[in-house]
N, C-alpha and C positions, 0 to 999 in steps of 0.2 A: 266368651264375652271380650270383645276387643277393646271395650272401654277401659279395662284394667291396664292393658299395655299403653293405651293413650295417656292415662293418668300418670303412669310411670314416666313416660316421655315428657309430659308437662313438668313433673317434678325435676327431671334432669335439666330441663331448660332453666327452671327457677334456680336450682343449685349452681349451675354454670354462671348465670348472671350474678348471683350473690357473691360467688368467689371472685369474679372479674371486677365487680364494682365495690366490693368490700363491705357489704352489709350482712347482718347476722339474723335478721328477722323479717319475714314477709307477712303482712297482715291481710292482703287481698290479692287475688289473681283474677284478671279479667280475660275471658276467652271469647273469641268469636266462633260460633258454630253455625254453619249453613244448614238449612232445612233439607238439602239434598245430600248431606254428608254421610248418611246412614249411621249417625252417632245418636245414641239415646242420652239426652242431657241429664236426666235423673240418675241413670246408671253411672254415667261419668262422675257426677257429683258424689255418689256413694263411694266409688272407687278412689276418687281424689282424697276424700276424708281418711280413707284407710292407708293410702300410700304415703301421705305426708306426716304421719305420726313419727315424732322424734327427729324431724328435719327442720330446716329453717322456715318451712311453711306450716309447721304444726299449728293447727287452730286457725289457719288463714281462711278467709271468706272466699268462696268461689263465685264469681259473677259471670253469668253466661249471657252474651249478646247474640240474639237470634238474627240470622241473616236470611232474607227470603231467597227463594230459588228464582233464577232467571235463565232464559235460553234464547238462542238465535234460531228462528225458523228458516230452514233452507227453502221452503216452498214460497212463503210470502215475504221473505227478507225483512223480518221484523224482530226486534228484541221483545220478548214477552215474559210475563211472570208465569212460573210453573210451580205447582205445589209438590210434585213428586217426579222422580226420574221416569222417563217414558210416558209422561202425560202428553196428550195431544196439544197442539197449538190452540190457544183460546181464540185466535183470530180466524184461522182457516180450517181448523180441525185436523190438520196433517200431523203425522207422527215423526217427521224429520226435524226434531228439535234438538240442537246441540246445547247442553248445559254450559252456561257462561258465568254463573254466579250461584252461590249457595252450596257449593260442594266443599268448601274449605273449613278448616279448623286452625286457629292460630292464637297464640298468646298475644293479646293486645298490649297489656301493660301490667305492672306490679305496683302494689302499694307496700312500702317498706317502712320499718321503724328504726 
């Protein structure tokens, strides 16, 4: 389950920012997770709750912002919405679609006390 290592990475970011900016409590973490990222949000939520115990983010609310998938079709030269990697272009039906959005995961912001 790669969500556990991702949760550990998010906690590391939170702790680094807390140390740099001098706060001792995080009440919420907002993550952007793309639909094409191969990350299971509920598994990440479970892992996050486990790894933050005893840290500055203990008890913090995890907010997940879902980002839709997008791609550039090489055949029809259009930016199109895609629901999964390797989906065909909804415009022309071709399979030469390069993902351009929805593959990311990033910490958007923190709520601190």
